[in-house]
C-alpha positions as CSV (number, residue, x, y, z in Angstrom):
1,M,76.1,117.1,121.2
2,G,77.4,115.3,118.1
3,L,81.1,115.1,117.1
4,P,80.8,117.6,114.3
5,Q,79.4,120.3,116.6
6,R,82.0,119.6,119.3
7,T,84.7,119.9,116.7
8,V,83.4,123.2,115.4
9,D,83.2,124.5,119.0
10,S,86.8,123.6,119.6
11,F,87.9,125.8,116.7
12,R,85.6,128.8,117.2
13,P,86.9,132.2,118.4
14,G,86.9,132.0,122.2
15,G,87.0,128.2,122.1
16,P,89.6,126.0,123.9
17,L,92.2,126.3,121.1
18,A,91.9,130.1,121.0
19,Q,92.2,130.3,124.7
20,A,95.2,128.0,125.1
21,V,97.3,128.7,122.0
22,A,98.7,132.2,121.8
23,E,99.4,132.1,118.1
24,Y,96.0,130.5,117.2
25,R,94.0,132.2,114.5
26,P,90.6,130.8,113.2
27,R,91.1,129.5,109.6
28,E,88.2,128.8,107.4
29,G,90.0,126.0,105.6
30,Q,91.1,124.3,108.8
31,L,87.5,124.3,110.1
32,Q,86.2,123.0,106.8
33,M,88.6,120.1,106.9
34,A,88.0,119.3,110.6
35,T,84.2,119.3,110.1
36,A,84.6,116.9,107.1
37,V,86.8,114.6,109.2
38,S,84.3,114.6,112.1
39,E,81.4,113.9,109.7
40,V,83.1,110.9,108.2
41,M,84.1,109.6,111.6
42,D,80.4,109.8,112.6
43,S,79.1,108.0,109.5
44,G,81.9,105.9,108.2
45,G,83.3,105.8,104.7
46,M,86.3,107.4,102.9
47,L,87.5,111.0,102.8
48,V,90.4,112.3,100.7
49,V,91.6,115.8,101.7
50,E,94.2,117.9,99.9
51,A,95.0,120.6,102.5
52,G,97.4,123.3,101.3
53,T,100.4,124.4,103.3
54,G,99.3,126.5,106.3
55,V,95.8,125.0,106.6
56,G,96.8,123.3,109.8
57,K,95.7,119.8,108.7
58,T,97.4,118.1,111.6
59,Y,95.0,119.7,114.2
60,A,92.2,119.4,111.7
61,Y,92.2,115.6,111.9
62,L,93.6,115.3,115.5
63,V,90.9,117.4,117.2
64,P,87.9,115.3,116.0
65,A,90.0,112.1,116.4
66,L,90.7,112.9,120.1
67,L,87.1,114.2,120.8
68,S,85.5,111.1,119.2
69,G,86.4,108.9,122.2
70,L,86.8,106.1,119.6
71,R,89.9,103.9,118.8
72,V,91.9,105.7,116.1
73,L,94.9,104.7,114.1
74,V,97.1,107.5,112.7
75,S,99.7,106.6,110.0
76,T,102.4,108.8,108.6
77,A,105.0,108.4,105.9
78,T,108.0,109.4,108.0
79,K,109.3,108.6,111.5
80,A,109.9,112.3,112.0
81,L,106.2,113.2,111.8
82,Q,105.3,110.1,113.8
83,D,107.5,111.3,116.6
84,Q,106.2,114.9,116.3
85,L,102.5,113.7,116.6
86,F,103.2,111.4,119.6
87,S,105.6,113.7,121.5
88,R,104.3,117.2,120.7
89,D,101.0,117.6,118.9
90,I,98.8,115.0,120.6
91,P,99.9,115.7,124.2
92,H,99.5,119.5,123.6
93,L,95.9,119.0,122.2
94,L,95.0,116.6,125.1
95,G,95.9,119.4,127.5
96,V,94.1,122.1,125.5
97,L,90.9,120.0,125.2
98,G,91.1,118.6,128.7
99,L,90.9,115.0,127.6
100,S,92.4,111.8,129.1
101,V,93.2,109.5,126.2
102,R,95.7,106.6,126.1
103,V,98.2,107.2,123.2
104,A,100.8,104.7,121.9
105,L,103.6,104.9,119.4
106,L,104.3,101.8,117.3
107,K,107.3,101.5,114.9
108,G,108.9,98.7,113.1
109,R,111.4,96.3,114.6
110,S,114.4,98.1,113.3
111,S,113.5,101.2,115.4
112,Y,113.8,99.3,118.7
113,L,116.8,98.0,120.6
114,C,117.1,94.3,120.8
115,L,118.7,93.5,124.2
116,Y,119.7,90.0,123.1
117,R,121.4,91.2,119.8
118,M,123.1,93.9,121.8
119,E,124.7,91.2,123.9
120,M,125.7,89.4,120.7
121,A,127.2,92.5,119.2
122,R,129.3,93.0,122.4
123,Q,130.9,89.6,121.7
124,D,131.4,90.1,118.0
125,W,135.2,90.1,117.4
126,R,134.8,92.0,114.1
127,L,133.3,95.0,115.8
128,D,136.8,96.5,116.3
129,E,136.4,100.1,115.0
130,R,136.9,102.6,117.8
131,S,133.8,104.7,116.7
132,A,131.6,101.6,116.6
133,L,132.7,100.4,120.0
134,L,132.0,103.9,121.4
135,H,128.6,104.0,119.9
136,L,127.9,100.5,121.3
137,A,129.0,101.7,124.8
138,R,126.6,104.7,124.5
139,I,123.7,102.4,123.5
140,E,124.4,100.0,126.4
141,S,124.5,102.9,128.9
142,W,121.2,104.3,127.4
143,S,119.6,100.9,127.5
144,H,119.5,101.0,131.3
145,A,117.5,104.2,131.4
146,T,115.2,104.1,128.4
147,Q,111.5,103.2,128.9
148,T,110.8,102.6,125.2
149,G,114.0,101.2,123.6
150,D,113.3,103.5,120.6
151,L,116.8,104.1,119.1
152,S,115.7,107.6,117.9
153,E,116.4,108.6,121.5
154,V,120.1,108.0,120.9
155,D,121.4,111.2,119.3
156,A,124.7,109.8,118.2
157,L,123.1,106.9,116.2
158,D,122.1,107.8,112.7
159,E,119.6,105.7,110.8
160,G,122.2,104.7,108.3
161,S,124.7,103.5,110.9
162,P,126.1,100.0,110.2
163,L,125.8,99.4,114.0
164,Q,122.0,99.6,113.9
165,P,121.3,96.2,112.3
166,L,123.6,94.6,114.9
167,V,121.5,95.9,117.9
168,T,118.0,95.4,116.3
169,S,116.1,92.3,115.4
170,T,114.2,91.4,112.2
171,R,111.3,89.0,111.7
172,E,113.8,86.4,110.4
173,N,116.3,86.5,113.3
174,C,113.9,87.2,116.3
175,L,113.8,84.3,118.7
176,G,110.3,85.2,119.9
177,S,109.2,83.5,123.2
178,R,112.5,81.5,123.2
179,C,114.6,84.6,123.6
180,P,116.3,84.9,127.0
181,Q,115.3,88.6,126.9
182,A,111.6,88.0,125.9
183,S,110.2,89.4,129.2
184,N,112.2,92.7,128.7
185,C,111.6,93.0,124.9
186,F,111.0,96.6,123.8
187,V,109.1,95.4,120.6
188,N,106.7,93.3,122.6
189,R,106.2,96.2,125.1
190,A,105.4,98.6,122.3
191,R,102.8,96.2,120.9
192,R,101.1,95.6,124.2
193,E,100.8,99.3,124.7
194,A,99.4,99.8,121.2
195,L,96.8,97.1,121.7
196,S,95.5,98.8,124.9
197,A,95.6,102.4,123.6
198,D,92.9,104.6,122.3
199,V,95.0,106.4,119.7
200,V,98.0,104.6,118.1
201,V,100.5,106.4,115.8
202,I,102.2,104.1,113.2
203,N,103.8,104.7,109.8
204,H,102.9,103.5,106.3
205,H,105.9,101.1,106.1
206,L,104.6,99.3,109.2
207,F,101.0,99.3,107.9
208,F,101.8,97.6,104.6
209,A,104.5,95.3,105.9
210,D,102.0,94.0,108.4
211,L,99.3,93.7,105.7
212,N,101.8,91.5,103.9
213,V,103.4,89.3,106.6
214,R,101.2,90.1,109.7
215,E,104.1,90.4,112.0
216,S,104.2,93.8,113.7
217,G,100.9,93.8,115.7
218,V,98.9,96.1,113.3
219,A,96.9,93.1,112.1
220,E,95.6,92.4,115.6
221,L,95.0,96.1,116.2
222,L,93.2,97.1,112.9
223,P,89.9,95.2,113.5
224,S,89.3,97.0,116.8
225,V,90.0,100.5,115.3
226,H,87.1,102.7,114.4
227,S,89.0,105.3,112.3
228,V,92.2,105.2,110.3
229,I,93.9,108.4,109.3
230,F,96.7,108.5,106.7
231,D,98.8,111.7,106.8
232,E,101.4,112.3,104.1
233,A,99.1,110.0,102.0
234,H,100.7,111.0,98.7
235,Q,103.4,108.4,99.6
236,L,101.0,105.5,100.2
237,N,101.3,104.0,96.8
238,E,105.1,104.0,96.5
239,I,105.6,102.7,100.0
240,G,102.9,100.1,99.7
241,V,104.2,98.7,96.4
242,Q,107.5,97.9,98.0
243,F,106.1,96.3,101.1
244,L,103.4,94.3,99.4
245,G,105.9,92.6,97.2
246,R,108.8,90.4,97.8
247,Q,112.4,91.4,98.1
248,L,115.8,89.9,98.7
249,S,118.9,92.0,99.4
250,T,122.6,91.3,99.7
251,G,122.3,93.0,103.1
252,Q,120.0,90.2,104.3
253,L,122.5,87.6,103.1
254,S,125.4,89.4,104.7
255,N,123.6,89.7,108.0
256,L,122.7,86.0,107.8
257,A,126.4,85.1,107.2
258,R,127.5,87.4,110.1
259,D,124.9,85.9,112.5
260,L,125.8,82.4,111.4
261,E,129.4,82.9,112.5
262,T,128.6,84.8,115.7
263,V,125.9,82.4,117.0
264,T,127.7,79.2,116.1
265,Q,130.9,80.4,117.8
266,S,128.8,80.6,121.0
267,V,126.7,77.5,120.9
268,A,128.1,75.1,118.3
269,R,131.8,75.9,118.1
270,G,133.9,73.2,116.3
271,L,130.9,71.2,115.1
272,A,131.1,72.4,111.5
273,P,133.4,74.7,109.5
274,W,131.2,77.7,110.3
275,A,133.6,80.4,109.3
276,A,134.1,78.9,105.9
277,L,130.4,78.4,105.4
278,A,129.7,82.0,106.4
279,A,132.5,83.3,104.1
280,A,131.1,81.3,101.1
281,L,127.7,82.9,101.7
282,Q,129.2,86.3,102.0
283,Q,131.2,85.9,98.9
284,S,128.1,84.8,96.9
285,A,126.4,88.0,98.0
286,E,129.3,90.2,97.1
287,A,129.5,88.5,93.7
288,L,125.9,89.8,93.0
289,V,127.0,93.4,93.7
290,A,130.2,93.0,91.8
291,R,128.2,92.0,88.7
292,F,127.5,95.8,88.2
293,P,130.6,98.1,88.0
294,E,130.2,101.5,89.6
295,S,129.8,103.1,86.2
296,E,126.7,101.0,85.4
297,R,124.8,101.4,88.7
298,L,121.5,103.3,88.9
299,E,119.2,103.7,91.8
300,R,116.6,101.5,90.0
301,M,117.6,99.1,87.2
302,D,115.4,97.0,84.9
303,W,115.6,93.3,85.6
304,S,116.7,92.6,82.0
305,V,120.1,94.2,82.7
306,T,121.0,91.2,85.0
307,G,122.3,89.3,81.9
308,A,123.0,85.7,81.1
309,R,125.4,85.2,84.1
310,W,122.7,86.2,86.6
311,P,121.1,82.8,87.1
312,D,124.6,81.3,87.8
313,L,125.3,84.0,90.4
314,L,121.9,83.3,92.1
315,Q,122.6,79.6,91.9
316,A,125.9,80.2,93.7
317,V,123.8,81.8,96.5
318,V,121.5,78.7,96.6
319,D,124.6,76.4,96.8
320,A,126.0,78.3,99.7
321,L,122.7,78.3,101.5
322,V,122.3,74.5,100.9
323,Q,125.7,73.9,102.5
324,V,124.7,76.1,105.5
325,E,121.3,74.3,105.8
326,S,123.0,70.9,105.8
327,A,125.4,71.8,108.6
328,L,122.6,73.4,110.7
329,A,120.3,70.4,110.3
330,V,122.8,68.3,112.4
331,V,123.0,70.8,115.3
332,A,119.7,72.8,115.2
333,E,118.1,71.0,118.2
334,M,120.9,72.1,120.4
335,A,119.7,75.7,120.8
336,P,116.8,78.0,119.7
337,E,119.3,80.3,118.1
338,L,120.3,77.6,115.7
339,Q,116.7,76.7,114.9
340,M,116.1,80.3,114.1
341,L,119.1,80.3,111.8
342,Q,117.8,77.2,110.1
343,T,114.4,79.0,109.5
344,R,116.1,82.0,108.1
345,V,118.2,80.0,105.7
346,A,115.1,78.2,104.4
347,A,113.3,81.6,103.9
348,Q,116.3,83.1,102.0
349,M,116.5,80.0,99.8
350,E,112.8,80.3,98.9
351,L,113.3,84.0,97.9
352,V,116.4,83.1,95.7
353,Q,114.3,80.4,94.0
354,L,111.6,83.0,93.4
355,F,114.0,85.3,91.6
356,L,115.4,82.4,89.6
357,Q,111.9,82.0,88.0
358,P,110.3,84.5,85.5
359,A,108.2,87.3,87.1
360,P,104.4,86.7,87.0
361,P,102.5,88.8,84.4
362,D,100.8,91.0,87.0
363,A,104.0,92.1,88.7
364,V,107.0,94.2,88.0
365,R,110.5,93.1,89.0
366,W,113.6,95.3,89.3
367,L,116.9,96.0,91.0
368,E,118.0,98.7,93.3
369,I,121.6,99.4,93.9
370,G,122.9,101.7,96.7
371,R,124.7,100.5,99.8
372,Q,123.5,97.1,98.9
373,L,121.8,95.3,96.0
374,R,118.1,94.6,96.4
375,M,115.9,92.4,94.2
376,L,112.3,93.4,94.3
377,Q,109.0,92.1,92.8
378,S,105.8,93.9,93.4
379,P,102.3,94.8,92.1
380,L,102.1,98.0,90.0
381,D,100.1,99.8,92.6
382,V,98.3,99.2,95.9
383,S,94.8,99.6,94.5
384,T,93.9,95.9,94.5
385,A,95.3,95.3,97.9
386,M,93.5,98.3,99.4
387,R,90.1,97.3,97.8
388,E,90.3,93.6,98.6
389,R,92.2,93.5,101.9
390,V,91.6,96.8,103.6
391,L,88.7,99.0,102.6
392,P,85.0,98.2,103.4
393,D,83.6,96.9,100.1
394,G,86.3,94.4,99.5
395,G,85.4,92.1,102.4
396,G,88.6,93.1,104.2
397,V,89.1,94.6,107.7
398,G,87.3,97.8,106.7
399,G,83.8,97.2,108.0
400,N,82.1,100.4,109.0
401,K,85.3,102.2,109.7
402,S,86.1,105.7,108.6
403,W,89.2,106.3,106.5
404,V,90.8,109.7,106.0
405,F,93.6,110.3,103.5
406,T,95.3,113.7,103.6
407,S,98.4,115.5,102.4
408,A,99.3,119.0,101.1
409,T,99.5,117.5,97.6
410,L,97.5,114.6,96.2
411,G,97.0,115.4,92.5
412,H,96.8,118.0,89.8
413,D,93.2,117.8,88.9
414,E,89.9,118.4,90.7
415,N,89.2,114.7,91.3
416,L,92.7,114.0,92.7
417,S,92.7,111.0,90.4
418,W,96.5,110.4,90.7
419,M,96.0,109.5,94.4
420,V,92.4,108.1,94.2
421,D,93.1,105.7,91.3
422,S,96.5,104.3,92.5
423,C,95.1,103.6,96.0
424,G,91.8,102.1,95.0
425,L,89.7,104.9,96.6
426,A,86.9,105.2,94.0
427,G,83.8,106.6,95.7
428,A,85.6,108.5,98.3
429,R,84.5,112.0,99.2
430,I,87.0,114.5,97.8
431,L,87.8,117.8,99.5
432,K,90.4,120.4,98.4
433,V,91.2,123.0,100.9
434,P,93.5,125.9,99.6
435,S,96.3,127.3,101.5
436,P,95.5,130.5,103.5
437,F,98.9,132.1,102.5
438,N,98.9,135.1,100.1
439,Y,101.5,133.6,97.8
440,A,101.2,136.5,95.3
441,E,102.5,138.9,97.9
442,Q,104.7,136.6,99.9
443,S,106.5,134.8,97.1
444,A,107.7,134.9,93.5
445,L,108.5,132.3,90.8
446,Y,111.5,132.8,88.5
447,V,112.3,130.6,85.5
448,P,115.5,131.9,83.9
449,K,115.2,132.3,80.2
450,N,118.7,131.9,78.8
451,F,119.7,128.8,80.7
452,P,121.3,125.5,79.7
453,K,118.8,122.7,79.2
454,P,118.7,119.9,81.9
455,G,120.6,117.5,79.6
456,D,123.4,120.1,79.0
457,S,126.7,119.4,80.7
458,Q,126.8,123.0,81.9
459,H,123.4,122.8,83.6
460,S,124.6,122.0,87.1
461,F,127.2,124.6,87.0
462,A,124.7,127.2,85.9
463,V,122.4,126.2,88.8
464,A,125.4,126.6,91.2
465,E,126.1,130.1,89.8
466,L,122.5,131.2,90.3
467,A,122.4,129.8,93.8
468,L,125.7,131.6,94.6
469,Q,124.3,134.9,93.2
470,G,121.3,134.7,95.5
471,A,123.2,133.4,98.6
472,Q,125.7,136.3,98.3
473,I,122.9,138.9,98.4
474,L,120.9,137.1,101.1
475,G,123.8,136.0,103.2
476,G,123.0,132.3,102.7
477,R,119.3,131.4,103.3
478,T,119.4,129.2,100.2
479,L,118.3,125.7,99.5
480,V,119.0,123.8,96.3
481,L,116.8,120.7,95.7
482,T,118.0,118.3,93.0
483,T,116.3,115.4,91.2
484,T,119.3,113.2,91.2
485,L,122.3,112.5,93.4
486,R,124.7,113.1,90.5
487,A,123.3,116.7,90.1
488,M,123.5,117.2,93.8
489,R,127.1,116.3,94.0
490,A,128.0,118.4,90.9
491,I,126.2,121.5,92.2
492,G,127.7,121.0,95.7
493,D,131.2,120.6,94.3
494,A,130.8,123.7,92.1
495,L,129.7,125.8,95.1
496,A,132.5,124.5,97.3
497,R,135.0,125.6,94.7
498,S,133.5,129.0,94.4
499,L,133.4,129.5,98.2
500,Q,136.8,128.1,98.9
501,G,138.7,130.5,101.2
502,R,135.6,132.5,102.2
503,D,134.3,132.6,105.7
504,D,131.0,134.4,105.1
505,L,129.3,131.6,103.2
506,Q,129.4,127.8,103.5
507,V,127.9,125.0,101.5
508,L,126.4,121.9,103.1
509,V,125.6,118.8,100.9
510,Q,123.3,116.0,101.8
511,G,125.2,112.9,102.9
512,S,128.1,114.9,104.4
513,L,126.4,114.8,107.8
514,P,123.3,113.0,109.2
515,K,120.1,114.7,108.0
516,R,119.1,116.0,111.5
517,E,122.5,117.7,111.9
518,L,122.4,119.2,108.4
519,L,119.0,120.7,109.2
520,A,120.1,122.0,112.6
521,R,123.2,123.7,111.0
522,F,121.0,125.3,108.4
523,L,118.4,126.5,110.8
524,Q,121.1,127.9,113.1
525,S,123.0,129.7,110.3
526,G,120.5,132.5,110.4
527,A,121.7,133.5,113.9
528,Q,125.4,133.2,112.9
529,Q,127.9,135.3,110.9
530,Q,128.3,132.6,108.3
531,G,125.5,132.1,105.8
532,T,124.6,128.7,104.4
533,V,123.7,127.1,101.1
534,L,122.2,123.6,101.5
535,V,122.2,121.3,98.5
536,A,120.0,118.2,98.9
537,S,117.9,115.6,97.1
538,A,115.4,112.9,97.8
539,T,114.2,113.2,101.4
540,F,114.6,116.9,101.6
541,W,111.8,117.5,99.1
542,E,109.2,117.1,101.8
543,G,108.8,116.8,105.5
544,I,111.2,119.6,106.5
545,D,110.1,122.9,108.0
546,M,112.3,126.0,107.7
547,P,110.0,128.9,108.7
548,G,110.9,132.6,109.0
549,D,113.8,134.1,107.1
550,V,116.0,131.1,107.5
551,L,115.1,130.0,104.0
552,Q,114.3,132.8,101.4
553,L,115.7,131.3,98.1
554,L,114.7,127.9,96.9
555,L,116.2,126.5,93.7
556,I,114.9,123.3,92.0
557,D,117.4,122.1,89.4
558,K,114.9,120.6,87.0
559,L,111.3,119.3,86.6
560,P,111.0,116.1,88.7
561,F,110.0,113.7,86.0
562,T,110.8,110.1,86.9
563,P,113.7,108.8,84.7
564,P,112.3,107.2,81.5
565,D,114.3,104.0,82.2
566,D,112.8,103.5,85.6
567,P,111.5,99.9,85.4
568,V,108.4,100.5,87.7
569,Q,107.3,103.5,85.6
570,Q,107.9,101.5,82.4
571,A,105.7,98.7,83.6
572,R,103.0,101.2,84.7
573,S,103.2,103.0,81.3
574,K,102.7,99.7,79.4
575,E,99.7,98.9,81.5
576,L,98.2,102.4,80.8
577,E,98.9,102.0,77.0
578,S,97.1,98.6,77.1
579,Q,94.1,100.6,78.4
580,G,94.3,103.1,75.6
581,K,95.5,105.9,77.9
582,S,98.5,108.2,77.6
583,P,101.2,107.4,80.1
584,F,102.5,110.9,80.0
585,K,99.1,112.5,80.8
586,A,97.9,109.9,83.2
587,L,101.1,109.1,85.1
588,H,104.2,111.1,84.4
589,L,102.7,114.6,84.4
590,P,100.6,114.3,87.5
591,Q,103.4,112.6,89.4
592,A,105.8,115.4,88.4
593,A,103.2,118.0,89.5
594,V,102.9,116.4,92.9
595,V,106.6,116.2,93.5
596,L,107.2,119.7,92.2
597,R,104.6,121.1,94.5
598,Q,106.0,119.2,97.5
599,G,109.4,120.7,96.8
600,A,108.0,124.2,96.4
601,G,106.2,123.8,99.7
602,R,109.5,124.1,101.6
603,L,109.6,127.9,100.9
604,I,106.6,129.5,102.5
605,R,105.7,128.0,105.9
606,R,104.1,130.9,107.8
607,E,102.0,134.0,107.0
608,S,105.0,136.3,107.4
609,D,107.5,134.3,105.3
610,R,108.8,135.8,102.1
611,G,110.9,134.1,99.4
612,I,111.7,133.3,95.8
613,L,111.3,129.9,94.0
614,V,113.6,129.3,91.1
615,V,112.9,126.4,88.7
616,C,116.1,126.0,86.6
617,D,114.3,124.3,83.8
618,V,113.4,126.2,80.6
619,R,110.8,123.5,79.7
620,L,108.5,125.2,82.2
621,N,108.4,128.1,79.8
622,Q,108.8,126.4,76.5
623,M,106.7,123.2,76.6
624,G,102.9,123.1,76.5
625,Y,102.7,121.0,79.6
626,G,104.6,123.8,81.4
627,R,101.4,125.6,82.0
628,Q,99.9,122.7,83.8
629,L,102.9,122.4,86.1
630,V,102.8,126.1,86.8
631,A,99.1,125.8,87.6
632,A,100.0,123.1,90.1
633,L,102.2,125.5,92.0
634,P,100.9,128.1,94.4
635,P,99.8,131.3,92.7
636,M,103.2,133.1,93.0
637,K,104.1,136.4,91.3
638,R,106.1,135.7,88.1
639,L,109.6,137.2,87.7
640,V,110.3,137.4,84.0
641,E,113.7,139.0,83.5
642,A,117.1,138.5,85.3
643,Q,116.8,142.1,86.6
644,D,113.5,141.3,88.2
645,F,115.1,138.4,90.0
646,S,118.0,140.6,91.2
647,D,115.5,143.3,92.4
648,A,113.4,140.7,94.3
649,L,116.5,139.3,96.0
650,E,117.5,142.8,97.1
651,A,114.0,143.4,98.4
652,L,114.3,140.3,100.6
653,T,117.2,141.9,102.5
654,R,115.1,144.7,103.7
655,P,112.7,144.1,106.6
656,S,109.3,144.7,105.1
657,T,105.7,143.4,104.9
658,T,105.2,144.8,101.4
659,V,105.0,142.7,98.3
660,L,108.0,141.5,96.4
661,P,108.7,143.9,93.5
């Protein structure tokens, strides 16, 4: 019996899924997708599947992948989904299907504890904050019990913790076989398990990073894999662009300065003025950040804003690195740690020299400023790399493999051209599977008429008022998604002022707590007396699941167009103009449609969910392109007047399976 037929049998009424999963219901769309995946696994080639929310796409690709008996690589955009697949979905399906398959989880270096660097951190005299020392003690205690070394197992350690870089390795600072802890290395163990497994779960960051520097083990793994599945494939291009390019950050320079001082104090004390050399390097990195006052900083900045002083600031970094390199050359043979520092210094110097030269014509260069300053240079998209180095026809590692690209949102047209073109997937089979949810009965869309325009100084306050109106009626159950951090803070502050002194409602704002804790508090608020309004941006637009009546009101502050001064978008726009195409129609509009649909997808997660989506942007009603964006959304009932909105909110407070008024 062939794979397609075995896949169909697994999903049929009375089949293994129906017998083992109490909530299982046969879904036509899920079966359609699973059949298509099994067919491409049988014959090879490329399949692009847009599967609407509720289709059950995870099982639709996992069932044929597990039944195939072939080596399969599954890649996701987020570590959260990666962990969910490995820890929950795949083990559950293996039990249901009665299969014995070796499964491995592989992440990047920064996810695994480095035992050697943990020892170095323990000796670091600058690690004197009480909270940091407590976290380090917890990590040390956990390190004796863990089998994987995956730092996600440490609940108290958030991804943004400044302690994490101190207890993990990078490609630059790893000692490799010369490390005294090489035999116990968690990174090496994860790679060995991946190379011997039948199914390996990775993430897009790892895939493209390895494609660029061949360091993580995916390069050795990929030629032996029969099928590659990319879930959350709508993020492939943006992630790939960053990892296929070159980047230099002040964080890298600071880490180098810190390691220089720590290592030399242990193995080369007194042989050079190490503290002064490290301080000079650190100061040169800080001068790069100081070039941009707080008032001028944007998340992405065009390279041209660096100004005339920029080459001098970069040259100061080179001068500091030259001094370090000269000192290390005298002592490097004394210890492998010193040799590794020497290699890192040479690599950093090569990168600084790269950014001192003009950018090549086929690349875009820009700055990102957040906790650190990053200089980036990359191709405009991943299409060339995918065609030439990955997919079958380019002579890369593709061969006769099958490639599956799937997400809930991949484009706004029938050909999914936004995704297909940017990732070089011309010739792929296209499949669009609609959501099984009855959006017209379960949900409603409201675009307030008399509302400040997004550029108006009162816009954020008006969004906060509308969110408060809904939260007061619903007892919380409200999520506000913003397109910028500035709007997020403004809306959060306005809500906090309005709720001051009240104990029936609270506001949570992204950044005030780790993401997992914010989500936990919001999900728990439904069972507590105090309702919650969560205000968030960026990562909360996708990949979070709030089923049931925990979330019933979702507000999006404005249409998610990329800022016009974004340097990457500007470069892509110029490229499209040179081809005689409209950047707005070919790039900005489809991209906004995908992001808007992703955000809206947070609202309805189950057949029984009910809720209201509010888009606080009058352009959706007033501009011609508004119709295309509305068409990209699920077919929700439209609420026209403010009274309609109020009535629909009141209806959500009554237990009912009837349609929203």
